[in-house]
N, C-alpha and C positions, 0 to 999 in steps of 0.2 A: 505491501499502500505506500504510495509516494506521494511526500509530505509536502506542506507548501508554498513556493517557495518566497522570503520575506522580499517583495522590492526593494533593490537600494539606491538611497536618498543623498547626493553628493550634501557635503556638508555644505552650509549655509552661516553665515555672518549675523545674527537676528540682536535688535537693535534693541535693550528694555530699559523701559524708563524708572526711570533714577527718581526708587523711592528710596531719598533722606529725609531730613523731615523738613514739608512743606507750609508748614501755617502755626507760628510759635503759641499761635492765643484760636485755641480752638473749642469746644462746647461738645459735647455728645448725649446727648436724651436718649433716653430709655420712657415708654410712652404707656402709659394705661388707661383706665378708663376713667379711675376719679385722681390720679395723680399725676405726678414723672418724677424717674430721678437727671441728676443733672450734675454732669463730672466737666465741670470746668481746667483746663488744662494750662496750666501759664508759664511763663520760662521762671529759670529758679532767683531767687531775691537774690543771691553774692556769687559768683565769678566762680565757677568751678563746682558750683554746686547742682542740687538733683530737681532735676522740671516736679512742681507742683500739680497737684491734683486739689479743688476744692466740691466736695458731692455733696447738693443737698436739695431736699423731695421737697417737691412744690407743688400744691394743688391742681386739678386737672379747671381755675377758674379765669375771666381773663380778666379779673385786679392782678392773679397773684400773676399771671405768664408775665403783662403786662410792667410788674417790678422787677421780675426775673428780666427779660429785658432791658429797662434800665441797670441794675446790674451790668450785665453780660457786655453795653453798652461801655462801661464808665471803666470793665479789665483790658476792653479795647478789644476784644472775639475778633478773628475774622472769619470765623467760619463757625455754624452751626448747624448738628448732622442728627440725625432723627431715622426707626424708622418707621418704615411704610404697615403703623400695628391698626388695621383696622382701618374704620374712618378716623379714632381719637385724634390721630397728628390733625387734624385740618384744624386746631382750635391755636395747638403749640407756631402750626407754619403759617399759618394765616393773620396773628398775630406779633410772633416776629417778624414775622417781611415786614409789615406792614409799620413795625418802630425803627429798621435803619437796618437794621443784619444784615448778614448772604444766610440765605439757608440753604440745604441741602436735603432730601429725602430720597431713603436706597433700601433697598430691599435688603425686609428680615433675613435672605437666604445669604447674600453678602455680607452680612455682619456677624453672623454665627457665631459663637464662644464656643470655643476649641474644645472637642470631647478631651471629657474628664475630670475638665474642670467643673467646681465652684460652682451651680450657676444662680445669681440673685439681680433683685431690680437693678442697684447698685454696681456689682463689677459690670453687670452689660454695659452702662451709663460708662465705664471707667477704657468696655473693650474699645466702644464704637468712639470715646473722642481721641482712644491712641490709635484707632485705622484712618482716624480722620486727618489728623496730625503729618500723619504717612504718606494723607494722596492715596491710600489702597482703596476707598471705597467708590462705588463708581455710580452719578447722579439720577439719580430718578427725575425723567421731565416731570415736571407742576406744570399745567401753561396758567400764565399772563390770567384773571381777576377779570374782565373779559369775556375774554377762551371760556372760562368757567361757567361765567353765569351761562356763556352758548349754548355750553356740555349738558349743565345742568338743564334747558325747557327741547332739548334735541334728544335726550334720554326720558324725561320725562313722558315727552310727545308719545316714544316706542314702547313702556309703558302698556299705553294708552291703548291704543295699537293691537297690542296682544291680549289683550282685556278686554275687547274689545271684538277680539277674534276668540278670545274661552266663549263669552258671552253667548254667539252665535251659534258656536259646538255645544253648548248646555244647550241649547231652543234649541238643536233640530237632535239633539237626543232627545230631547219633548217630544217633539213632534212623533217619530220613530215608533215612541212612548202611548201614543195616540195613534200610533196606524193615518199616521196624517203622509201619504208616500211625495209629497210635490218636493224635498228635494230631490226625487226621477227627474224631474218633470223640467223645470230649471236647474239651471247651468251653474247659479249661486247663488243660496238664498241671499248673501250679506250686497250681491250687488242687479240683480234684476227687481228694476218696478213690481213685475208682475209681484214676485214673491212678497213684494212689504204688501199688497196691497189684500191677497190672500191673508195674510199673518196678524193684519188689522183686522179683516172683516170678523174673523180667526177668535182674534181676542177681543170680537164685541157681541160671540155669538153665533154667528153664519153657523148653520154646520150642514144646508145645501151644497152637495157637490156640485149642479151645473149651476144653479146662483155663485160662487167659490171660482167655479172656470168663468162665468162672464166675464168675471173683473180680468180677466189676461190679455194681453195683447194677443194681437194675432199674431203678431213677427215669431211667434213663440215658438218653440222647435215641435212638430207634430199635435202643434193647435191649440184648441181648448178641449181638445176632443182627451187629448193628453192627459191635460192638468182634469176633466173628470175622471179620467178611471185613476191616474194617481189618486188621487180623492177619494173614489168610491169604496166603500166598505170602511171609513175612519171609523176611531171609537170613541172620543173624547169625554170625557171623565167632566162630573158639576168644578174639575177641581181646574183644570186645563186651561180655559183662556185667562182665567186670571194668571198662571203659573206665564201665561204667550206675553200675553199684557207690563206682565214687572220688566222680563225681557228685556220688550221691545222699549220702555223706556232708560233699562238700563242702555242699552244699544245707545238708542238715541242724544241721551249724556253724556256717554262716549264721546260718539262723533262733533257732537259741539266741544264739546275736551277740546281735540283733537285742534281744530279746528279753529282754536280760538288762542293754544299753546304755540302751533304753523304761527300766525301771526306774529305771536310776539317773539317767536325763535327768527321773522326775517328781521323785526326790527333791531333787538338787537343786532343781527350781523351787519345793517345799516349802520349801527353808529357805533361801527369796530374803521376808521381810517384806514386800516392795513385792507382792506375789504372793497377800497371805494376802486371804479373805477376813474379812465380820463379821457379827456374828452381830444380832440387832433387842436382845437385850441391849448393845450395841459392846464387846464384846467379839473379839476379835483373835487371829487364829492362823491353822496351820498346815490344821488341818478346822474350823476355822468358817468362816461365810457356806457351806458347803453344803442351807442348807435351802430353800423356799422362802419362806420369807416375812423371807431375806436381809435387811439393811441392804445387804451388797456381795458379789458373789459372790467368787471365787477371778477373778483372772486368764483363767489357761487354761479356765472355765467359763464369762467371759462371751465369750469369743472361739467359741467352742462352738459358744453359740448361734448363730453368722451357718449360714447355710444353704450346704455342702461342707467346712465346717469342721468337724474329727474332735481329739475331746481331743491328742491327740498332734500331729496341722498348728496347732493354737494353740501347745503346747510351742514347735516348730520357729519359728514367727511368733515367741515372743517373744524366741528365742534371737537371731534378728537384728533386731530394734527393739529389746529392751531394756521397762522399763517404763515410763525418766522419758522421760514425752510431749514438758518440755518445753529437748528440741534439738533438738524442728521447730516451730519457732510454729505453724504453722497445716499442714493436713491433703498439700495441694500440697506441700508440703516435703516431706515425707515421702512423697508416689509420686515426686516428681523423684529425693529416689535411691536409692528403688529401679529407679530405671531406667522406670518407666511413663509419667512423662507427657515430652509431642514436645516434642521440642528446637526452637526457632524459628529459619530458613535466610531471611532479607530483605533486599535487600540495594539500594539504588534503587528501582527501580520492577515488582519482579522479588519472585514470592514464589515460595520452591522449596515442594515439600511437607516438610511437614515427618520430620528424621531421628526417628530412633529414641533415644532415652535410655540412658546407660551405669552402673551401679547398679549397686548388690545385689542379683550372681545368682540366689545360693540362696530369698532372699524373691520378688524376681518372680515365680520356681518354686513356688513356696510358694503366694503369690495364684492363681498362673494354674494350682492346683490345685483349689486352693475352687474357681476359677468355672469348671472340670469340674465339678465334685462338683457343684454347685451348676445348672449344667444341666436335670440331670433330675431338678431337683427342683419343683412347683409351687407360687413364692416369686416374687419381686419379683423378683432375681437371676438367680433360673433366664428368667423372662419377657423380663430386659433381656436375656439372651444369644440369644435363641429371635430377638426382634424388630433387632436387632444383627446377628445372621449374614447376615440377609433381605440386609438393606445393606451394609453390611463385611466381607463373607466371613467366615468362619472366627475366622481367626488373628487377626484388629486386633480381633473383640466378645470373642474372650476377653483378650484386653490392655483393652479397653477396662471388665471388667468386673474384670478382675481390681484394677484401678484404687480402681474402686468398694467393694472389699470391705479394701484400703486406709486405703482415707478412715475405711471405718465402724471399721474397730480402733484406727485415731488413736483417734478420738471414746473408744472406749468402755474405753482402755488411759489417757484423760486424763482419766475421770470416772471413777472405781470404779465410782459407785452406778446409774449407769451402766445397760443393758441392754439386748440389741438384739430387737425391733418389725419384723415383716416385715412393707411393704406390700400386700403380697399383686398372689396376677397380675395383678387386672386395676385394678392403678393406673394403667399408662401409657394402658386405655383410660377411665381417668374422670379422667386432668388431660388429659393430650396433644390426646388427642380430642378432649376437650372448646374445651379453647382453638383450635386447631385450627376446628373449624364458627366458631368465636365470630372467630375474624378473616376467616373466610375469607365471614363475611354483613356484617361491617364496609366487606369490601373492596367488595360488592356493592353497601351503598348509600348508598358513598362514590363509589359510578362514577354513583350517581346524580344525583345534586350535594347530599348531603344533610352535616349533620354528626352524628353521632351522637355521645351520656357515655352510658358502661355504667358502673351503678351496676348490683352484687349482691342480688337482692332479700331483702326478713327476711323470719323463720320467723316 
């Protein structure tokens, strides 16, 4: 039985980061629900002495946190670092940031105490401070206040939409229990006016299948006869009309809430100067850059040019990524932060299947939603999804196209003057198939003992 031959890798000179003392004055904060332990690391009091650590317990109240900020500013603290513990870190981060301190949020996994060491909140705070002063902690992305407000609105809308979907599912289950097969006769209970009219009549106590079918539109597939056949034999009880009314009222309330949040989201984004467009004259503002000859489109409209991305989805994406792409040096960094980049797993001669990255689940879902929307279009992204689905399967293909969408988003947000230009569904055939034919012909010529050099023909 043969052994796998290890791939020989030539020696490389790798430049390492200089993990010397980077900050003379730092604060490490171990956050809990009702309090936090704070370790302040300061320079030695005398020449040749040891660095000093001051550890204190601070209650999680706005007054005490602001008092702590005053002490840290008086000590000249250059950096305050804390773990992302549930949502408890927000009070500390927002107030310390507002007081003028430089604050970093780090992943608890990167600040974990060494195995075998005693673990207490005070020791954790000291450990965080020691790692912070050496620059060994990688900060997490925390958006600025205006993007945080936009994110709250976008995520609230998403939760409301999900609640509305669940309410429709509960209603459909209730109808099935009453032998009302309406969902079999219409393509969607939630999106057809016919279904809503019939449900309203059922909630009002109407039980005659013919009278209910008369409410249907004449354009329904199968006609009113199909609706009557689906309702024939239904057995609603006395309680069903009241329950149907409760579900319909809740859905109506959720519809109004979703529209209200969408309006607030649009207004919140229009209030951010970085999202404004630019007119041909160079003027900028909330309503600038909306014409065809605009020097720069508003950020949401730039993203909405991508196939599968609606204006509402564009605002939700901006709420997650922000508008400042300098936080992500390359598009690959943004894809990794969103969990759309595979994680390499290699040990010795063995290379395992790459794992799924963990990142911003909201952004990953938005990009996957855009990929699903692009699948039904005759565009570059739509054709890419169809080609990859044949080889990788639907889920992996959607993930790959979602990453492509995010790479496009990074470029559009990095350059306000950039515009999306679709390569067309035939790009793969023109580019990929042509290169494959060239390589195949070269291999055939090389097999005949010929050394061929390829040069493009001049026009």
